[in-house]
Each structure stands twice: as C-alpha cells, then as structure tokens.
C-alpha positions as CSV (number, residue, x, y, z in Angstrom):
1,M,11.7,-11.7,-36.3
2,N,9.7,-8.4,-36.2
3,Q,8.4,-8.2,-32.6
4,P,5.6,-5.8,-31.8
5,L,7.8,-3.3,-30.0
6,A,10.8,-3.4,-32.3
7,G,12.0,0.2,-32.7
8,I,10.8,1.4,-29.3
9,T,13.6,2.5,-27.0
10,I,13.1,2.7,-23.2
11,A,15.2,4.5,-20.6
12,D,14.7,2.4,-17.5
13,F,15.7,4.2,-14.2
14,S,13.9,1.6,-12.1
15,H,15.3,-0.9,-9.7
16,V,14.4,-4.0,-7.7
17,M,11.2,-5.5,-9.0
18,A,8.0,-3.6,-10.0
19,G,9.7,-1.2,-12.5
20,P,12.2,-3.7,-13.9
21,Y,9.4,-6.3,-14.4
22,A,7.4,-3.8,-16.4
23,T,10.3,-3.1,-18.7
24,H,11.2,-6.8,-18.8
25,L,7.8,-7.6,-20.3
26,L,8.3,-4.8,-22.9
27,C,11.8,-6.0,-23.7
28,M,10.4,-9.5,-24.3
29,L,8.1,-7.9,-26.9
30,G,11.0,-6.4,-28.7
31,A,11.7,-3.0,-27.0
32,D,15.3,-1.9,-26.6
33,V,15.7,-1.3,-22.9
34,I,18.6,0.8,-21.5
35,K,18.9,0.1,-17.8
36,I,20.4,3.2,-16.1
37,E,21.9,1.9,-12.8
38,A,23.7,3.5,-9.9
39,K,27.4,3.0,-9.7
40,G,26.9,0.2,-7.3
41,G,24.2,-1.4,-9.5
42,D,20.6,-2.4,-9.0
43,N,20.2,-3.7,-5.4
44,F,18.6,-6.9,-6.9
45,R,22.0,-7.8,-8.5
46,N,23.1,-9.1,-5.1
47,Y,19.7,-10.2,-3.7
48,G,19.6,-13.5,-1.7
49,V,21.9,-15.4,0.6
50,D,24.1,-17.2,-2.0
51,R,27.1,-14.8,-2.5
52,R,28.2,-16.9,-5.5
53,F,25.5,-15.2,-7.5
54,D,26.5,-11.6,-6.6
55,G,26.1,-9.3,-9.6
56,M,23.7,-11.8,-11.3
57,S,21.3,-13.0,-8.7
58,P,18.3,-15.2,-9.7
59,A,16.0,-12.3,-8.6
60,F,17.9,-10.0,-11.0
61,I,17.8,-12.5,-13.8
62,A,14.1,-12.8,-13.5
63,A,13.4,-9.2,-14.5
64,N,16.3,-8.0,-16.6
65,A,17.0,-10.4,-19.5
66,G,17.8,-8.7,-22.8
67,K,18.4,-5.2,-21.4
68,K,21.5,-3.0,-21.8
69,S,23.3,-1.5,-18.8
70,I,25.0,1.8,-18.1
71,A,26.1,2.9,-14.6
72,L,25.6,6.6,-13.9
73,D,25.9,8.8,-10.8
74,L,22.9,11.1,-11.5
75,K,24.2,13.7,-9.0
76,E,27.5,14.1,-11.0
77,D,27.3,16.6,-13.8
78,G,28.9,14.5,-16.5
79,D,26.8,11.5,-15.8
80,A,23.6,13.6,-15.4
81,A,24.3,15.0,-18.9
82,I,24.5,11.5,-20.3
83,A,21.2,10.6,-18.6
84,Q,19.6,13.7,-20.1
85,R,20.8,12.8,-23.6
86,I,19.4,9.3,-23.2
87,V,15.9,10.4,-22.2
88,A,15.8,13.0,-24.9
89,R,16.2,10.2,-27.5
90,C,14.0,7.5,-25.9
91,D,10.3,6.8,-26.6
92,V,9.6,5.8,-23.0
93,V,11.1,6.6,-19.6
94,V,10.3,4.4,-16.6
95,E,11.3,5.3,-13.0
96,N,10.3,4.0,-9.6
97,F,12.0,6.5,-7.2
98,R,9.9,8.2,-4.5
99,P,7.8,11.0,-5.8
100,G,9.9,14.1,-6.5
101,V,13.3,12.5,-6.7
102,M,13.5,12.5,-10.5
103,A,12.5,16.2,-10.6
104,R,15.3,17.1,-8.2
105,L,17.7,15.3,-10.5
106,N,16.3,17.4,-13.4
107,L,14.9,14.2,-14.9
108,G,11.2,14.7,-14.0
109,Y,8.4,14.5,-16.5
110,D,8.1,18.2,-17.2
111,Q,11.9,18.5,-17.6
112,V,12.1,15.5,-19.9
113,R,9.1,16.6,-21.9
114,A,10.7,20.0,-22.6
115,A,13.4,18.1,-24.6
116,N,11.2,15.2,-25.8
117,P,7.6,16.4,-26.2
118,D,6.2,13.1,-27.2
119,V,7.8,11.1,-24.4
120,I,5.8,8.4,-22.6
121,Y,6.9,8.8,-19.0
122,C,5.9,6.2,-16.4
123,S,6.3,6.8,-12.7
124,I,5.9,3.8,-10.4
125,S,5.6,4.3,-6.6
126,G,3.9,2.9,-3.6
127,Y,0.9,5.1,-3.3
128,G,1.0,7.5,-6.3
129,Q,2.5,10.8,-7.2
130,D,0.0,13.0,-5.4
131,S,-1.7,10.9,-2.8
132,P,-1.6,11.8,0.9
133,Q,0.6,8.8,1.3
134,R,3.0,9.7,-1.5
135,D,6.0,9.9,0.8
136,W,5.4,6.6,2.5
137,P,8.1,4.0,1.6
138,A,6.6,0.9,0.2
139,I,7.7,-2.7,-0.7
140,D,5.7,-5.7,-1.6
141,N,4.8,-7.0,1.8
142,I,3.8,-3.6,3.1
143,V,1.3,-3.1,0.3
144,Q,0.0,-6.6,0.8
145,A,-0.8,-5.4,4.3
146,T,-2.2,-1.9,3.6
147,S,-4.4,-3.0,0.6
148,G,-6.2,-5.7,2.6
149,M,-4.7,-8.5,0.6
150,M,-3.2,-10.2,3.7
151,L,-6.7,-10.6,5.2
152,L,-8.2,-12.4,2.1
153,S,-6.1,-15.6,2.4
154,G,-6.5,-18.1,5.1
155,S,-9.5,-18.7,7.3
156,E,-11.3,-16.3,9.6
157,T,-9.4,-17.4,12.7
158,D,-6.0,-17.3,11.0
159,D,-3.5,-14.5,11.4
160,P,-2.9,-12.3,8.4
161,V,-1.3,-14.3,5.6
162,R,1.2,-13.0,3.1
163,V,1.0,-14.3,-0.4
164,G,4.2,-16.4,-0.7
165,F,5.9,-14.4,-3.5
166,P,6.1,-10.7,-4.3
167,I,2.7,-10.6,-6.0
168,V,2.2,-6.8,-5.7
169,D,5.6,-6.1,-7.4
170,T,4.8,-8.3,-10.4
171,L,1.1,-7.2,-10.8
172,T,2.3,-3.6,-10.6
173,G,4.8,-4.3,-13.3
174,Q,2.1,-5.8,-15.4
175,S,-0.2,-2.8,-14.8
176,A,2.6,-0.5,-15.8
177,A,3.4,-2.5,-19.0
178,I,-0.3,-2.3,-20.0
179,A,-0.4,1.4,-19.4
180,I,2.8,2.0,-21.4
181,L,1.5,-0.1,-24.3
182,S,-1.8,1.9,-24.3
183,A,0.2,5.1,-24.3
184,V,2.3,3.9,-27.3
185,V,-0.9,3.2,-29.2
186,R,-2.3,6.6,-28.3
187,R,0.9,8.3,-29.5
188,Q,0.8,6.3,-32.8
189,N,-2.8,7.6,-33.3
190,G,-1.6,11.2,-33.0
191,G,-2.3,11.7,-29.3
192,G,1.3,12.7,-28.3
193,G,3.1,11.8,-25.1
194,S,1.8,10.8,-21.7
195,H,2.6,10.8,-18.0
196,I,1.6,7.5,-16.4
197,D,1.2,7.3,-12.6
198,V,1.2,3.7,-11.4
199,A,0.8,3.1,-7.7
200,M,1.4,-0.3,-6.2
201,F,-1.5,0.2,-3.9
202,D,-3.9,1.1,-6.8
203,A,-2.7,-1.8,-8.8
204,A,-3.3,-4.2,-5.9
205,L,-6.8,-3.0,-5.5
206,A,-7.5,-3.4,-9.2
207,F,-6.2,-7.0,-9.1
208,M,-8.4,-7.6,-6.0
209,T,-11.6,-6.6,-7.8
210,S,-13.3,-10.0,-7.2
211,A,-13.0,-9.3,-3.5
212,L,-13.3,-5.6,-3.4
213,T,-16.2,-5.0,-5.8
214,P,-18.7,-7.2,-3.9
215,F,-18.1,-5.0,-0.8
216,M,-18.5,-1.8,-2.8
217,V,-21.8,-3.1,-4.2
218,T,-23.3,-4.8,-1.2
219,G,-21.5,-3.3,1.8
220,Q,-20.7,-6.8,3.0
221,S,-17.1,-8.0,3.2
222,M,-16.3,-11.4,1.8
223,P,-15.5,-14.0,4.5
224,R,-12.0,-15.6,4.5
225,M,-12.6,-19.1,3.0
226,G,-9.2,-20.7,3.3
227,N,-8.7,-23.1,0.5
228,T,-12.3,-23.0,-0.7
229,G,-12.8,-21.2,-3.9
230,Y,-14.6,-17.9,-4.7
231,S,-17.9,-19.7,-5.1
232,G,-18.0,-20.7,-1.5
233,L,-19.0,-24.2,-2.5
234,P,-17.6,-27.3,-0.7
235,T,-17.0,-28.8,-4.1
236,A,-14.4,-26.1,-4.8
237,S,-12.0,-26.9,-2.1
238,L,-9.0,-29.0,-1.1
239,F,-9.1,-32.8,-0.3
240,T,-6.5,-35.3,0.8
241,A,-6.0,-38.4,-1.3
242,R,-4.9,-41.9,-0.3
243,D,-1.2,-41.1,-0.7
244,G,-1.4,-38.0,1.5
245,R,-1.1,-35.6,-1.5
246,E,-3.8,-33.0,-1.8
247,I,-6.1,-32.2,-4.8
248,S,-8.0,-29.1,-5.5
249,L,-11.5,-29.6,-6.8
250,G,-13.2,-26.9,-8.8
251,V,-16.8,-28.0,-9.2
252,V,-18.9,-24.8,-9.3
253,Q,-21.5,-25.3,-12.1
254,P,-24.6,-27.6,-11.7
255,N,-23.6,-29.6,-14.8
256,Q,-20.1,-30.2,-13.2
257,F,-21.7,-31.4,-10.0
258,A,-23.8,-33.8,-11.9
259,A,-20.7,-35.1,-13.8
260,L,-18.9,-35.5,-10.5
261,A,-21.8,-37.5,-9.0
262,R,-21.8,-39.8,-12.0
263,F,-18.0,-40.2,-12.0
264,L,-18.0,-41.1,-8.3
265,D,-21.1,-43.3,-8.7
266,R,-22.9,-41.1,-6.2
267,L,-26.1,-40.3,-8.0
268,D,-27.9,-40.2,-4.7
269,W,-26.3,-36.7,-4.2
270,L,-28.4,-35.4,-7.0
271,E,-31.6,-36.4,-5.1
272,D,-30.4,-35.6,-1.6
273,P,-32.1,-32.3,-0.6
274,R,-28.9,-31.4,1.3
275,F,-26.8,-31.4,-1.8
276,A,-29.1,-31.1,-4.8
277,T,-28.6,-27.4,-5.4
278,P,-25.7,-25.0,-5.0
279,D,-27.4,-23.1,-2.2
280,A,-28.2,-26.4,-0.4
281,R,-24.5,-27.5,-0.7
282,R,-23.4,-24.1,0.8
283,K,-25.9,-24.5,3.7
284,N,-24.7,-28.1,4.3
285,F,-21.1,-27.3,3.7
286,D,-19.6,-29.6,6.4
287,A,-21.8,-32.6,5.5
288,M,-20.8,-32.3,1.8
289,T,-17.2,-31.9,2.7
290,R,-17.3,-35.1,4.8
291,E,-18.8,-37.1,2.0
292,L,-16.2,-35.8,-0.5
293,A,-13.3,-36.4,1.9
294,A,-14.3,-40.0,2.4
295,V,-14.4,-40.6,-1.3
296,F,-11.1,-38.9,-2.2
297,A,-9.3,-40.8,0.5
298,A,-9.8,-44.0,-1.6
299,R,-7.3,-43.2,-4.5
300,D,-4.0,-41.5,-5.0
301,A,-3.9,-37.8,-6.0
302,A,-2.4,-38.4,-9.5
303,D,-5.2,-40.9,-10.3
304,W,-7.9,-38.5,-9.3
305,E,-6.3,-35.7,-11.3
306,T,-6.0,-37.9,-14.5
307,G,-9.5,-39.4,-14.1
308,L,-11.5,-36.3,-13.2
309,N,-9.9,-34.1,-15.9
310,A,-10.6,-36.8,-18.5
311,A,-14.2,-36.6,-17.5
312,G,-14.2,-32.8,-17.8
313,I,-14.3,-32.2,-14.1
314,P,-12.0,-29.4,-12.9
315,C,-9.3,-30.9,-10.6
316,G,-5.6,-30.3,-10.0
317,M,-3.0,-31.9,-7.7
318,V,-1.3,-29.5,-5.4
319,R,2.3,-29.2,-6.6
320,K,5.5,-27.6,-5.4
321,V,7.0,-25.0,-7.7
322,E,9.7,-27.3,-8.8
323,E,7.0,-29.9,-9.8
324,A,5.0,-27.3,-11.6
325,V,8.0,-26.5,-13.9
326,A,7.8,-30.0,-15.2
327,L,4.1,-29.4,-16.1
328,A,4.8,-26.3,-18.1
329,G,5.0,-26.4,-21.9
330,P,8.2,-25.7,-23.7
331,D,7.1,-22.3,-24.8
332,A,6.3,-21.2,-21.2
333,M,10.1,-20.9,-20.5
334,V,12.8,-18.8,-22.1
335,T,16.3,-20.2,-22.3
336,M,19.5,-18.2,-22.4
337,A,23.2,-18.5,-21.8
338,I,24.8,-16.5,-18.9
339,E,28.5,-16.8,-18.9
340,G,30.1,-17.6,-15.6
341,I,27.0,-18.2,-13.6
342,P,27.3,-21.0,-10.9
343,G,25.9,-24.3,-11.9
344,G,26.3,-23.9,-15.7
345,D,25.9,-21.3,-18.3
346,T,22.4,-22.1,-19.5
347,V,19.4,-20.9,-17.5
348,A,15.6,-20.8,-18.1
349,I,13.2,-18.1,-16.9
350,P,9.4,-17.8,-17.2
351,G,8.2,-16.2,-20.5
352,A,5.8,-13.3,-20.8
353,G,2.8,-15.5,-19.8
354,F,1.3,-15.7,-23.3
355,R,2.1,-16.9,-26.8
356,M,1.6,-15.0,-30.0
357,T,2.0,-16.0,-33.7
358,P,4.0,-14.7,-35.4
359,D,6.8,-12.8,-33.6
360,G,5.7,-13.6,-30.1
361,P,7.4,-12.5,-26.9
362,G,10.9,-13.7,-25.8
363,T,14.6,-13.0,-25.8
364,D,17.7,-15.1,-25.9
365,R,19.9,-12.3,-24.6
366,P,21.0,-12.6,-21.0
367,P,20.7,-9.8,-18.4
368,P,23.6,-7.3,-18.6
369,R,26.5,-7.1,-16.4
370,L,26.8,-3.8,-14.7
371,D,27.8,-1.0,-17.1
372,A,28.5,-3.6,-19.8
373,D,26.9,-1.5,-22.6
374,R,28.4,1.9,-21.8
375,A,30.4,2.1,-25.0
376,D,27.5,1.0,-27.2
377,I,25.1,3.5,-25.6
378,L,27.5,6.4,-25.8
379,E,28.2,5.6,-29.5
380,W,24.4,5.5,-30.1
381,L,24.1,8.9,-28.5
382,D,26.7,10.3,-30.8
383,R,24.9,9.2,-34.0
384,D,23.0,11.7,-36.0
C-alpha cells in the first residue's frame, strides 16, 4: 500500500489530545510519526479512572495508533541532543507546549529551521503564539467557554452547556492536520518550509461559522434553539415516539414538508395558512410542534426511522454512542492488536472519518509503549 504521506516523517512533541490527534490523522495517511515523550510519558497514557489501563488508556489509544515512542528529558544535554538530531531529519515538527517553551529548550522554529531550512513546524496552543492571551493555560472545556460555544447549545433559559466530548481538542487537531497537509503541498511546489500557528480558540471560531457569521453580517446573535435545527423550523426538531425513544426530524425544504404531509396523510397542512410556508411554520412554531408530537406518538421510533427515510424524509433515531457503533460501516473502524490490554488483545478505534481508493487512511499498528522504539530511532539517526 502506498499511502499519500508515505515518506513523510513527523517529530511529535505534543501531548494529551489536540496535537496527538493531528499527528494521528497524518499517521493514518501513512506518515511516520516519532512521538517524543517526557520520561514519565504522555499524561494521556494514564487518563481515566480504571488503573488497569495505565500506560495504554483508551484516551491514549484514540490518538496514538501507529506511532513510535522515545522518552527524552529535554532539559538533559544528552537527550536534548537526540531531540535536535530528530528534528533536523524530520519533514514536520508538531508541538503544543505553551508559547515560548520550545524556544527555551532550543527547539523553537527559528532554531530548528537553522538546521532544517525546509521544515514544516506546527505550534498548537490555546490562544496563539502572539495573542494577548498567549500565556493563558487552555484545555477543551475552557475554550468551549471562552469561544461562546457553551452558549450555543440548550435553550435560552438553560445554563451554559458543554458539548459532551472534547470537541475543541479534536477540531483543533483536524485544523492542524489540514494546515500541515497544505504546507506539505506548498513545499512540494517549491515554496519551502512553514511555521504554522494553530490556536484552539481560532479553530473553535472557524468551526462555529454557521453561528458566528450571521452575527458578523447582521449584528444579531442567533437564539439558543435547544434541539431544533439551524433552520429554526418546528419540523427540524426532536419528537418522542410511542416507545419513549426520540427521533430527530430534519424537514427544512418545501418539497420535504410536502413529502412529510403526504407520508403522514396530513395534506391539510399544505393548505393550512399556519403551516403552508416555512415562515408561517416558524411563526406558528408551537402549533406545528403540537401537531407533529401527536402524530409521532402513534408509532415506535425505529418504525418512524425506517419509514420516513425510505420515503426520502430526513429522520434519525436518537442513539447512545454504543448503539451508534452498530450503525457504522466496517470501514469506519480500524482494528488492531494491543498485547496485554485488559479485556482482550484486539481493539477497534474510529478511522480518519473518510474513505479513499486506493491506499486510503488506516493503520494496523497499535499505539507504542513508552520508549518502545528508542533503539530503532537511534539506529535511524545513525544512518547516512
């Protein structure tokens, strides 16, 4: 298999989630990723409450499959010299320390570029390398708060609501991976190396464009709509079925509303002035919601999901994560063997989120044990 990034070597000084997830995506595309860890290892190795997984926690597995590990004390002269030799030979360097830390370790962009002029150097931080907030410590839930994300979910009377997984970490990792890929293409086209500055805060704002841009254009903030979709229509909301399970309806186009009325044998809605147009349905939101709620209470959620989708009407049953896994296609997951892990040696993790033919993303190599690849990395450094 000749994956797109085969032949690209990455020195990964990052830890926890945003940086490791960026290099994880690049590793899944064929890059050779050398994970440079502290002597105690990435803190994510022991993340969580189940001590049986220490050294290879599920959170660590999620962002480190296929990488190599070497443990270095960057403040010790001998280990620092090894790190400098690594970055001098790598195509890409990724780090997510606070701004200025890598420079104090003699591993900043200018210092690395002096030895490796075409290096692509990606710095990931909370608020950017030169912003007024550059020294603020940042983790996912903090940036969810400062970016405004927490006041987009829920209803107007609700307290701020955190998205239930570290979304800022992963979207920042995706942003960094895209930036690195664009820099690789630029270098291949003769543009030389690059210094990439990825801020979690900036990445969050970019991903919130559907909420932020309307404010920038109109000066009006979007209301918090709870489980109603971006359209603000009552036909793009959540309803409870006969069995108590909930379904999410996504009827936002006029032709979809007409199809829904036909499917439900409610052609009267198409003539009712309260519901006949999208603006009318928004104006009469509560009345339309009551009508729909009464209809959807008549059948089980799975029946609605099957029937509505067969009719081309967007609908999905609300699932738990463990139920969603069963819905995923076989190519959506990557399977690998991890020796000694509790519960069996074979685990599956999500793939890169897309498929590509030929030579698409994926790896069957497990995450590395701490310092497991020291000998191989030192031998690679000694080659001509």
